[in-house]
C-alpha positions in Angstrom: -22.8 4.9 29.8 -23.5 2.0 27.4 -23.8 -1.4 29.0 -21.6 -4.1 27.6 -23.2 -7.2 26.1 -22.1 -10.6 27.1 -20.5 -12.2 24.0 -22.7 -15.3 24.3 -25.8 -13.0 24.3 -24.8 -10.7 21.5 -27.0 -10.7 18.4 -26.5 -9.2 14.9 -28.2 -5.8 14.2 -30.1 -5.0 11.1 -30.2 -8.5 9.8 -32.1 -11.6 10.9 -29.0 -13.9 11.2 -25.6 -14.7 9.9 -24.5 -17.9 8.1 -22.6 -20.4 10.3 -19.1 -19.6 8.8 -19.8 -15.8 9.3 -20.5 -16.4 13.0 -17.3 -18.3 13.4 -15.2 -15.6 11.6 -17.0 -12.9 13.6 -16.2 -14.5 17.0 -12.6 -15.3 16.1 -10.5 -13.0 18.2 -7.6 -15.2 19.2 -5.8 -15.3 15.8 -5.8 -13.6 12.4 -8.6 -14.4 10.1 -8.9 -14.7 6.3 -12.5 -14.5 5.2 -13.1 -15.6 1.6 -16.3 -14.1 0.5 -17.5 -14.3 -3.1 -19.8 -11.9 -5.0 -22.8 -10.9 -3.0 -21.6 -12.7 0.2 -22.0 -9.5 2.2 -18.3 -8.6 2.9 -19.2 -5.1 4.2 -22.0 -6.4 6.3 -19.8 -9.0 7.9 -17.2 -6.4 8.8 -19.9 -4.1 10.2 -21.3 -6.9 12.3 -17.8 -7.9 13.6 -17.1 -4.3 14.5 -20.4 -4.1 16.4 -19.6 -7.4 18.2 -16.1 -6.3 19.3 -17.3 -2.8 20.4 -20.6 -3.8 22.1 -19.1 -6.7 24.0 -16.1 -4.7 25.2 -13.7 -7.1 23.6 -12.3 -4.0 22.0 -12.6 -1.7 25.0 -12.2 2.0 25.4 -9.8 3.6 24.5 -8.7 1.0 22.0 -9.9 1.4 18.4 -10.6 -0.7 15.3 -8.8 0.2 12.1 -10.6 -0.6 8.9 -8.9 -0.1 5.6 -10.8 -0.4 2.3 -9.7 -0.1 -1.3 -12.2 2.5 -2.4 -13.6 5.7 -0.8 -17.2 4.6 -1.1 -16.5 1.2 0.6 -14.8 3.0 3.5 -17.7 5.4 3.8 -20.4 2.7 3.7 -18.6 0.6 6.2 -18.4 3.5 8.6 -22.1 4.3 8.1 -23.1 0.8 8.9 -21.1 0.7 12.1 -22.7 4.1 13.0 -26.2 2.6 12.5 -25.4 -0.5 14.7 -23.4 1.0 17.5 -23.9 3.7 20.1 -22.0 6.9 19.1 -19.5 6.5 22.0 -18.7 3.1 20.5 -18.7 3.9 16.8 -16.3 6.8 17.2 -13.7 4.2 18.0 -14.2 2.6 14.6 -11.8 4.4 12.1 -12.5 3.7 8.4 -9.9 4.7 5.8 -8.7 3.8 2.4 -5.1 2.7 2.1 -4.2 6.1 0.7 -6.3 7.9 3.3 -4.6 6.1 6.2 -1.1 6.8 5.0 -1.9 10.5 4.4 -3.4 10.6 7.9 -0.1 9.3 9.3 1.9 11.7 7.2 0.0 14.7 8.3 0.2 13.7 11.9 3.9 12.6 12.1 5.4 14.5 9.2 8.1 16.2 11.3 9.4 12.9 12.6 10.5 11.8 9.1 14.3 12.0 8.8 15.6 14.9 6.7 15.6 15.7 3.9 12.4 13.7 3.3 10.0 15.5 5.6 7.6 17.4 3.3 6.3 20.9 4.1 2.8 21.2 5.7 1.4 22.7 2.4 2.4 19.7 0.2 0.0 18.8 -2.6 -1.2 15.4 -4.0 -0.6 14.6 -7.6 -1.2 11.7 -9.9 1.7 11.0 -12.2 1.6 9.1 -15.4 4.0 7.8 -18.0 4.3 11.3 -19.5 5.2 12.8 -16.0 8.1 10.5 -15.5 9.3 10.9 -19.1 9.3 14.6 -18.7 11.3 14.3 -15.5 13.9 12.1 -17.2 14.2 14.6 -20.1 14.5 17.6 -17.9 17.2 15.9 -15.8 18.9 14.7 -19.0 18.9 11.1 -17.6 19.3 8.5 -20.3 18.9 4.7 -20.4 16.2 4.5 -17.7 13.0 2.7 -18.4 10.0 4.9 -17.5 7.9 2.0 -16.2 10.8 0.6 -14.1 11.3 4.0 -12.5 7.6 4.2 -11.7 7.8 0.8 -10.1 10.9 1.5 -8.2 9.5 4.7 -6.7 6.5 2.7 -5.4 8.6 -0.2 -4.0 12.1 0.7 -3.0 12.6 1.9 0.6 14.0 5.2 1.5 16.6 6.8 1.7 16.9 6.7 -2.0 20.6 7.3 -2.0 21.3 3.8 -0.6 20.3 2.2 -4.0 23.0 3.9 -6.0 20.3 4.8 -8.4 20.7 8.3 -9.9 17.2 8.6 -11.4 15.4 7.5 -8.1 17.5 9.9 -6.0 17.0 12.8 -8.4 13.3 12.2 -8.6 12.8 12.4 -4.8 15.0 15.4 -4.6 13.1 17.2 -7.3 9.7 16.4 -5.8 10.7 17.6 -2.3 12.6 20.7 -3.2 10.3 22.2 -5.9 8.5 25.5 -5.1 5.2 23.5 -4.8 6.0 20.1 -3.3 3.6 17.5 -4.7 3.6 13.8 -3.7 1.9 10.8 -5.1 0.3 8.3 -2.8 3.0 5.8 -3.8 5.6 8.2 -2.5 3.6 8.8 0.7 3.5 5.0 1.3 7.3 5.0 1.1 7.6 8.0 3.4 5.4 6.3 6.0 7.4 3.1 5.9 10.6 5.2 6.4 8.9 7.1 9.2 7.9 4.0 11.1 11.2 2.2 10.5 13.0 5.3 11.9 10.7 5.8 14.9 9.9 2.5 16.7 7.7 4.4 19.2 5.2 5.2 16.4 5.0 1.5 15.5 4.3 0.7 19.1 1.7 3.4 19.3 -0.2 2.1 16.3 -0.1 -1.4 17.7 -1.4 -0.2 21.0 -4.1 1.9 19.5 -5.5 -0.7 17.0 -5.7 -4.2 18.5 -8.1 -5.1 15.7 -7.5 -4.3 12.0 -9.9 -5.0 9.1 -8.8 -5.2 5.5 -11.6 -5.0 3.0 -11.3 -6.2 -0.6 -7.9 -7.5 0.4 -7.3 -9.2 -3.0 -6.7 -5.8 -4.5 -4.1 -4.7 -2.0 -0.8 -3.7 -3.7 2.5 -5.2 -2.7 3.8 -1.9 -1.1 0.5 -1.5 0.8 0.7 -5.0 2.2 4.4 -4.7 3.1 3.7 -1.6 5.0 0.8 -3.2 7.0 2.9 -6.3 7.6 5.8 -4.1 8.8 3.5 -2.4 11.3 1.4 -5.3 12.6 3.3 -8.6 12.1 4.4 -10.3 15.3 2.2 -7.9 17.4 -0.9 -8.5 19.5 -3.0 -6.8 16.9 -5.4 -9.2 15.1 -6.1 -8.7 11.4 -9.2 -9.8 9.6 -8.7 -9.8 5.8 -11.8 -10.1 3.7 -12.1 -10.5 -0.1 -12.4 -12.8 -3.1 -9.5 -13.9 -5.3 -12.0 -14.3 -8.2 -12.6 -10.5 -8.1 -9.0 -9.4 -8.2 -9.0 -7.0 -11.2 -6.3 -4.6 -10.1 -3.3 -6.6 -11.2 -2.4 -3.8 -13.7 -2.2 -1.5 -10.7 0.2 -3.7 -8.8 -2.2 -5.9 -6.8 -0.4 -8.5 -4.7 -0.5 -11.9 -6.6 -2.1 -14.7 -4.6 -2.8 -12.2 -1.8 -4.6 -14.6 0.5 -1.9 -17.2 0.2 0.7 -14.7 1.1 -1.4 -13.4 4.0 -1.9 -16.9 5.4 1.8 -17.7 5.1 2.9 -14.5 6.9 0.2 -14.3 9.6 -0.9 -17.9 10.0 -4.5 -16.9 9.5 -7.5 -19.1 10.1 -9.7 -19.4 7.0 -13.4 -18.9 6.8 -15.5 -19.3 3.6 -18.7 -17.4 3.3 -21.0 -19.5 1.1 -24.1 -17.4 0.7 -24.9 -15.0 -2.1 -27.4 -12.4 -0.8 -27.4 -10.4 -4.0 -28.5 -12.6 -6.9 -31.3 -15.2 -7.2 -30.5 -19.0 -7.8 -30.9 -18.9 -11.6 -28.4 -16.0 -12.0 -26.0 -17.5 -9.4 -25.9 -20.7 -11.4 -24.9 -18.8 -14.6 -22.3 -16.8 -12.7 -20.8 -19.9 -11.3 -19.9 -21.2 -14.7 -17.4 -18.4 -15.0 -16.3 -18.7 -11.4 -15.3 -22.3 -12.0 -13.1 -21.3 -14.9 -11.2 -19.0 -12.5 -11.2 -21.5 -9.6 -11.8 -25.1 -10.7 -13.8 -27.2 -8.3 -15.3 -24.2 -6.6 -18.6 -24.9 -4.7 -21.6 -23.0 -6.0 -22.8 -20.3 -3.5 -26.2 -20.6 -1.9 -28.4 -17.9 -3.5 -30.4 -16.0 -0.9 -32.2 -13.6 -3.1 -35.5 -14.4 -4.9 -36.3 -13.9 -8.5 -39.0 -11.3 -8.9 -39.1 -10.8 -12.7 -40.5 -12.6 -15.8 -38.6 -13.5 -18.9 -34.9 -13.9 -19.5 -32.6 -13.2 -16.6 -29.6 -13.2 -18.9 -29.0 -13.1 -22.6 -26.5 -12.0 -25.2 -28.2 -9.4 -27.5 -26.9 -9.7 -31.0 -26.7 -6.7 -33.4 -25.3 -6.1 -36.8 -25.3 -2.3 -36.7 -24.0 0.0 -34.0 -26.8 2.5 -34.4 -29.3 -0.3 -34.0 -27.5 -1.4 -30.9 -27.7 2.1 -29.3 -31.3 2.7 -30.4 -32.5 -0.8 -29.3 -30.9 -0.6 -25.9 -32.2 2.9 -25.4 -35.8 1.8 -26.2 -35.5 -1.3 -23.9 -34.4 0.9 -21.0 -37.3 3.3 -21.6 -39.7 0.4 -21.6 -38.3 -0.9 -18.3 -38.6 2.5 -16.7 -42.1 2.9 -18.0 -42.9 -0.5 -16.4 -41.8 0.7 -13.0 -38.1 0.0 -12.8 -36.1 2.9 -11.3 -33.6 4.4 -13.7 -30.8 4.1 -11.1 -31.4 0.4 -10.9 -30.5 -0.1 -14.6 -26.7 0.2 -14.9 -24.7 0.3 -18.1 -21.2 -1.2 -17.9 -18.4 -1.0 -20.4 -14.9 -2.4 -20.3 -13.3 0.9 -21.0 -14.1 4.4 -22.4 -17.4 5.1 -20.8 -17.2 8.7 -22.1 -17.4 7.4 -25.7 -20.6 5.5 -25.1 -22.0 8.4 -23.2 -21.7 10.6 -26.3 -23.5 7.9 -28.4 -26.3 6.9 -26.1 -27.1 9.9 -24.0 -29.0 11.8 -26.7 -31.2 8.8 -27.4 -32.1 8.4 -23.8 -32.6 12.2 -23.3 -35.1 12.2 -26.2 -37.1 9.8 -24.0 -36.8 11.9 -20.9 -34.1 9.7 -19.4 -30.9 11.1 -18.0 -27.6 9.1 -17.9 -24.9 9.6 -15.4 -21.3 8.8 -16.3 -19.8 8.5 -12.8 -16.3 9.1 -14.1 -17.2 12.4 -15.7 -15.1 15.2 -14.3 -16.9 18.2 -12.7 -14.6 21.1 -11.7 -11.6 18.8 -11.5 -13.1 15.8 -9.7 -15.0 12.7 -10.8 -18.7 12.5 -9.9 -18.2 9.1 -8.2 -15.4 10.7 -6.1 -17.5 13.7 -5.2 -20.3 11.5 -3.8 -17.9 9.5 -1.6 -16.0 12.4 -0.2 -16.2 12.9 3.6 -17.2 16.6 3.1 -20.1 15.5 1.0 -21.3 13.1 3.7 -21.1 16.0 6.2 -23.0 18.6 4.1 -25.8 16.4 2.5 -27.7 15.6 5.8 -27.9 19.3 6.6 -29.2 20.1 3.2 -31.9 17.4 3.6 -32.8 18.8 7.0 -33.3 22.2 5.4 -35.7 20.6 2.8 -37.6 17.9 4.7 -39.9 18.6 7.7 -38.9 15.3 9.3 -35.9 13.1 8.5 -34.6 11.0 11.4 -31.8 9.4 9.4 -30.4 12.7 8.3 -30.9 14.2 11.7 -28.8 11.4 13.3 -26.1 11.8 10.6 -25.9 15.6 11.1 -25.8 15.2 14.9 -23.0 12.7 14.7 -21.0 15.0 12.5 -21.7 18.0 14.7 -20.7 16.3 17.9 -17.6 14.8 16.3 -16.4 18.2 15.0 -17.1 19.8 18.4 -15.2 17.1 20.2 -18.3 16.1 22.2 -18.2 12.8 24.0 -21.6 11.1 23.8 -21.2 10.1 27.4 -21.5 13.8 28.3 -25.3 14.1 28.2 -25.3 17.8 28.9 -22.9 18.6 26.1 -24.8 16.3 23.8 -28.1 17.9 24.6 -26.5 21.3 23.8 -25.5 20.2 20.4 -29.0 18.8 19.8 -30.4 22.2 20.6 -27.9 23.9 18.3 -28.8 21.6 15.5 -32.5 22.0 16.0 -32.2 25.8 15.9 -30.0 25.8 12.9 -32.1 23.3 10.9 -35.2 25.4 11.6 -33.5 28.5 10.3 -32.2 26.6 7.3 -35.7 25.3 6.5 -37.2 28.7 6.7 -34.5 30.1 4.4 -34.8 27.4 1.8 -38.6 27.6 1.7 -38.5 31.3 0.9 -38.2 32.5 -2.7 -37.7 30.6 -5.9 -35.3 27.8 -6.2 -32.3 28.4 -8.6 -28.7 27.4 -8.7 -27.5 30.8 -7.4 -28.7 29.7 -4.0 -26.4 26.7 -3.8 -23.2 28.3 -2.9 -24.6 30.7 -0.2 -26.5 27.8 1.4 -23.5 25.5 1.6 -21.4 28.4 3.0 -24.0 28.9 5.8 -23.7 25.2 6.7 -19.9 25.4 6.7 -20.0 28.5 8.8 -22.3 26.7 11.3 -19.9 23.8 11.5 -16.8 25.9 11.1 -14.5 25.0 8.2 -11.5 25.0 10.6 -13.1 22.2 12.6 -13.7 20.2 9.5 -10.3 20.6 8.1 -8.5 20.0 11.4 -10.4 16.7 12.0 -10.1 15.3 8.5 -6.5 14.9 7.4 -7.4 14.8 3.7 -8.5 18.5 3.9 -5.6 20.1 5.7 -4.2 21.4 2.4 -6.1 24.3 0.8 -5.8 22.7 -2.6 -7.3 19.4 -1.6 -10.2 21.0 0.4 -11.1 23.5 -2.2 -11.0 20.9 -5.0 -13.6 18.9 -3.2 -15.8 21.8 -2.1 -15.8 23.3 -5.6 -16.7 19.9 -7.0 -19.7 19.6 -4.6 -20.9 23.1 -5.4 -20.5 22.7 -9.2 -22.3 19.4 -9.3 -25.2 20.7 -7.2 -25.4 23.8 -9.4 -25.5 21.5 -12.5 -28.3 19.4 -10.9 -30.2 22.6 -10.0 -30.2 23.7 -13.6 -32.6 20.8 -14.5 -34.5 20.7 -11.2 -37.6 22.6 -10.0 -36.9 22.2 -6.2 -34.3 21.7 -3.6 -35.4 18.1 -3.1 -35.2 17.2 -6.8 -31.7 18.8 -7.0 -30.4 16.8 -4.0 -31.8 13.6 -5.4 -30.3 14.2 -8.8 -27.0 15.0 -7.1 -27.0 11.5 -5.7 -28.0 9.9 -9.0 -31.6 9.2 -8.3 -33.6 8.4 -11.4 -30.5 8.5 -13.6 -29.1 5.5 -15.5 -25.6 5.0 -14.2 -22.8 4.4 -16.7 -19.4 3.1 -15.6 -16.5 0.9 -16.4 -16.2 -2.5 -14.7 -13.5 -1.1 -12.3 -15.8 1.7 -11.2 -18.6 -0.9 -10.6 -16.6 -2.9 -8.1 -18.6 -3.2 -4.8 -21.8 -1.9 -6.3 -25.0 -3.7 -7.2 -28.0 -3.0 -9.4 -31.3 -4.7 -10.3 -30.2 -5.0 -14.0 -26.8 -4.8 -15.7 -26.5 -4.1 -19.4 -22.9 -4.8 -20.5 -22.0 -3.1 -23.8 -19.5 -4.7 -26.0 -19.0 -8.5 -25.7 -16.9 -8.7 -28.7 -13.3 -9.7 -29.6 -12.2 -6.2 -30.3 -13.4 -4.7 -27.0 -12.2 -7.8 -25.1 -9.1 -8.5 -27.2 -7.3 -9.9 -24.2 -10.1 -12.1 -22.9 -8.7 -15.5 -23.4 -9.0 -18.7 -21.3 -5.4 -18.3 -20.1 -5.7 -14.7 -19.0 -7.2 -14.9 -15.5 -7.3 -11.1 -14.8 -9.6 -10.4 -17.8 -11.7 -13.4 -16.9 -12.1 -12.0 -13.4 -13.1 -8.6 -14.8 -15.8 -10.4 -16.8 -16.9 -12.2 -13.6 -17.1 -8.9 -11.7 -19.3 -7.4 -14.4 -21.6 -10.4 -14.4 -22.0 -10.4 -10.6 -23.2 -6.8 -10.1 -26.8 -7.8 -11.0 -29.5 -8.7 -8.5 -32.1 -9.8 -11.1 -30.8 -9.8 -14.7 -27.7 -9.3 -16.8 -27.6 -8.6 -20.6 -24.6 -8.4 -22.9 -24.6 -6.7 -26.2 -22.6 -8.0 -29.1 -22.4 -6.0 -32.3 -20.7 -7.6 -35.4 -20.0 -4.1 -36.8 -17.8 -3.5 -33.7 -16.0 -6.9 -33.5 -16.3 -10.6 -33.9 -17.9 -12.7 -31.1 -15.9 -14.1 -28.2 -16.9 -17.5 -29.2 -15.5 -19.5 -26.3 -17.1 -17.4 -23.6 -20.4 -17.4 -25.5 -20.3 -21.2 -25.6 -19.8 -21.3 -21.8 -22.7 -18.9 -21.2 -25.1 -20.6 -23.6 -24.3 -24.0 -21.9 -25.9 -22.6 -18.7 -28.9 -20.9 -20.2 -27.6 -17.5 -21.4 -29.0 -17.6 -24.9 -27.8 -15.4 -27.8 -30.9 -13.5 -29.1 -31.7 -10.8 -31.5 -31.3 -7.6 -29.5 -34.3 -5.4 -28.6 -35.5 -3.5 -31.7 -34.3 -6.1 -34.3 -36.4 -9.1 -33.4 -38.0 -9.0 -36.8 
C-alpha cells in the first residue's frame, strides 16, 4: 500500500521546482481555480503536478477520482502519461483523462439506456462528421425550405432536447432521421445534447458524477465551446467538485468552431474562481520571448512579459522574414536551408513547417525537393486508410500496441516495459495493491515479450509481418478486453478504423525501412520534417519553426481589428524553442505591412531568403 505524503512535505516530481504562482494554484483545493498560462508556461506539467499532489497526499482519496478534460487527443494522452510517470499505479488509475468528445461518448455508452425515448441510440451507433453539404442534402431530401444551413447546424449543437419543444420542424426531423435510419450515426455535437438530456432526466447520474469526481481539470479551456461549457456547468456548478481551468485567452483560435467568447471571464463569473497567473516561459529563450511579446501586447494591451526560462543555444538570427520574388525560389531555398540544418546536426523532426491552411498543397510542392536530398516530410493531416496520421499517433490503441512492439525489438527498454505492464494490468483488472496478481502479470509480460523478441529477430523484415505481429499482441491482450475498457472502441466501425490505420501506417513505414526499429521510429515521425497547419500545431513545440506564407493573400483576414487571426499568428510564433522564420513571396501576395513593421521593431528583420542572398 502506498504511503500518503503530508501536503507540507510534498515535492514536485520530474522537475526541480515550480514558480510561486504555480505552487499557489497547485495547493488551492478550497475553491475553483482559473490558471492563466501563456505559451510555454507548462500548462500540462502544472496539471500533472497538481494531480500528483492531490493523489499522493490523499486529498483526493480512494475511491474518488480526478477528471481531466483536454481539447485534443494528444493533450489528453500526454497528460495521462505524465501522471503515470509521477504516481504509483494504484494512484494514477484514479486519474481519468478524456477529450470533451471522449468524455461525452464514454457517458453515452455507459448510460445510453437511461436516455428518454425516442432518443436512446442503439448500441451499434456510428460517429460521423457532418458538413454544410450534409445538412443541405438533409433539407433537400426532406423538402424543407427556408431554413438556413448554418443556423440548423448551430441549433443542433445548442438547443436542448426534446427537439419537439422548439416548434422547429427541421430540428425535429433531423433528430428523427438520424435516430431511425438503418445505420444510426451521431455527431459529437448531437452526443453532447444527448448527455445533457440524459443528466437532466436522471438526477442520480448527476449526483454520481459529482461524487466520483471531486476534482475536475479543464485543459486549454479557452477553446471550450459554449455547449461543452454549459454541459460541464450543468453537472458541476453548485457542487462540492472543484474545477481547475487552465489556458490562455491569447491562444484562443477555435472561434470559428464555436469557442466560448471570453471563456475565463465567464468561468470566473459562474464559479467565482480564484485566479493564478503563470509568468514563466519554459519553451523559448529571452530573445525569442521578447519578439513574441510584441504580438501578445497587441492581443492583450499592458500584458507583462513572461520570464524566459530556456537558454539560447544557436548562433545567427533567431527570427527573420525571408523575402522571395519567385515561388520556385522560395521552395528550393527553404529546402536547401533545411538540408543544411540537418547536415549540421539538427534532427529533422525538430524543424517544423507551418502553414495557415492547405498543408497538402505545400506538401506536393516541397516534398520532392526534400526527397532529392534524402529528407522525408510528414504531413500530419494526411489520411491513411480513413484516419489522419496525427490522430493515429494519439489513439489509445496506438499507445497500447507501440510499447509491446518496442519490447519485441529492444533487448532492454524500461520505459516501454512499464507502459506495457500498466496497460496489461489495467485490461486484466489487476489492482496494483494485489502484489501476487501484479507479479503474475509481470511473468506473463516477460514470457510474451521474450517470444515476441524471438519471432521478430527471425527472418527478413518486410511489411507483410506487420499485421500478423499486431494480431499476436492483440490476441495476448485480448481485443474484447481492450474494447470493453475503452468506450471509443465499442463499435466495430470505430475500432476497425483505428486498427486499420495503425496497420496501414506501419506498413507504409516498413516499405522504406530496413528494420523493425527503423519502421517504428518512422511511424512516430522520427527524422521526418513535420508539416502542419497552425491549428494542428497547437500544444506542440519544435526547435525551429518555418512559417510559409506571410503575405496578404494567405492572411487576407489578418488585420489589427481581427483578434482571432492575430491569435493564430501568435500561436504559430510561439511553437519555437530556438528560432522562427517566416517566408514572404511577392509572387504569392503582397506583404502584410503592419505586422512586418511590428516584427522589425523588435528585431525580426526582413532578409533575402536562403538561396537568393546574391
